[in-house]
Steps between C-alpha positions, in 0.01 A plus 500: 500500500152383442199587710508178696858562607420857604202384705714227653778748586247746646338223705842391629585858593167547679548168683847610610369835627213327685750257655722787617199680649390177672848457651497859631151457646598168658812655656296786645240256626767285666651809662159609629431150629835497681428837658156382600647186657750712695222726629293198601797339678569821692133528598499141625820565696350811662190298587712228660691763700172657620363160596817416693498835681135440595587156636785657698263756652261221597788305655610799706140564610468138617825532693376820666183317605719229655694764694172650623375158607831440676453819701146399594612149594780631722254723684240227538759246615613751764140546614456122516820468703366760744171310534675168556777636723767395252656838420862448402463122510621246249158457339471872431856515366440198280181629335647849456812342353285322244334831416841663452621212283193524278531879473868466402418226250235719338744792484764276343260374234394855410855632447511455123154652460594800713820551302312492169237744628765741630713485183315358199756633249674165465174352371504721192809330360420151632426231246153352476638174642648687800168675558321165496745354751470803729122483479505130593722573803275787610188284471666216695606744773148640513366148553737445792409836655129435451536168686683675785227766512222242511673307779552818699137603450386162635737531797378853568136390495582216740689725743229765489240236580707389799547859616127563469428197719735633768339844480154351542616301804630819661175686450291229667 
């Protein structure tokens, strides 16, 4: 074998070794990238679960505010009925019935949020798509409850204004 052939054989051997090392490095890099992607996916999933649980807590808080407003409205409607002499009348029953219906509607719309707050374990194994769908339902329910709350707050303000007018008439 002449020198050129030896150099060529040595170069081929070195190239083969470098190629093998490159394949090993690439395999390790791919494995590390896969592990990194898994860690990132799990972190995103945990973040989505936390965000959904937060939205559920907000939904339940809104529903509790509706129930509080319902209690205040019932009391103020009773006071108004006393002032107007309509205690037990159809008007009082009708407005209190509307309050009850709204309170029940708010409770109904908060059921899923309450269930997720009380037992969030099913969220851990839920797919990202399922989490997105749950979150959309919770946000839609919160919108409905917020509308009920705002309507009740307006009604309460109106009834309190009427009650105040009757109180002022009595003190004159």
